[in-house]
C-alpha positions in Angstrom: 5.7 -11.9 2.1 3.0 -12.0 4.6 -0.2 -14.1 4.7 -3.5 -12.6 3.8 -5.2 -11.3 7.0 -2.0 -10.3 8.8 -2.6 -6.5 8.9 -1.3 -3.5 10.8 -3.3 -0.3 11.2 -1.5 2.7 9.7 -2.6 6.3 9.6 -2.9 7.2 5.9 -4.1 10.3 4.0 -7.2 9.7 1.8 -7.0 11.9 -1.3 -10.0 14.1 -2.0 -10.9 12.3 -5.2 -11.3 9.0 -3.2 -13.2 10.7 -0.3 -17.0 10.7 0.0 -16.7 14.3 1.2 -14.4 15.3 -1.6 -12.0 16.6 1.1 -8.6 15.1 1.9 -8.5 13.5 5.4 -6.5 11.1 7.5 -7.7 7.7 8.5 -6.4 4.6 10.4 -6.6 1.7 7.9 -5.5 -1.9 7.9 -2.3 -2.4 5.7 -0.6 -5.7 4.9 1.8 -6.3 7.8 4.9 -6.9 5.6 4.6 -3.6 3.8 3.1 -1.5 6.7 6.4 0.1 7.6 7.0 1.1 4.0 3.5 2.6 3.7 4.0 4.4 7.0 7.3 5.9 5.9 5.9 7.1 2.6 3.0 8.7 4.4 5.3 10.4 7.0 7.4 11.6 4.0 4.4 13.3 2.4 4.0 10.8 -0.5 0.3 10.6 -1.4 -0.9 7.1 -2.2 -4.1 5.6 -3.6 -3.7 2.0 -2.4 -1.4 -0.9 -1.7 -1.1 -4.7 -1.6 1.8 -7.0 -0.7 0.7 -9.6 -3.3 0.3 -12.3 -0.7 2.9 -14.6 -2.3 0.8 -14.8 -5.5 1.9 -11.7 -7.3 4.3 -8.8 -6.9 3.3 -6.3 -4.3 2.5 -2.7 -5.2 1.9 0.7 -3.8 -0.1 3.0 -6.1 0.9 6.6 -5.8 -1.5 9.5 -6.2 0.4 10.9 -9.2 -0.2 7.7 -11.3 3.2 5.9 -10.6 3.2 2.4 -9.1 6.0 1.2 -6.8 6.5 -2.6 -7.4 7.6 -4.6 -4.4 9.8 -7.6 -4.9 11.6 -9.9 -2.6 14.8 -11.7 -3.5 14.4 -15.3 -4.2 10.7 -15.3 -4.5 9.0 -16.9 -7.5 5.8 -15.3 -8.6 2.8 -17.2 -9.8 1.4 -14.2 -11.7 3.2 -11.3 -13.3 1.6 -7.8 -13.1 
């Protein structure tokens, strides 16, 4: 996975319940570079998300979906220091 600080700006939809205006809106935000293409594809496919992190080699990565599900991101051959 990528190193902390290697980010790519991705246009993501901010859900109303996470918005200070209580309205859904789009925003350009920094996303971990190694998962930015996955986040972008989910957003373009209309999948609402609440947050994401690649794990930075210390834990499994995850993408938290608006409906409460969590996508776990693993890479073959990687050993995890902490399990989530």
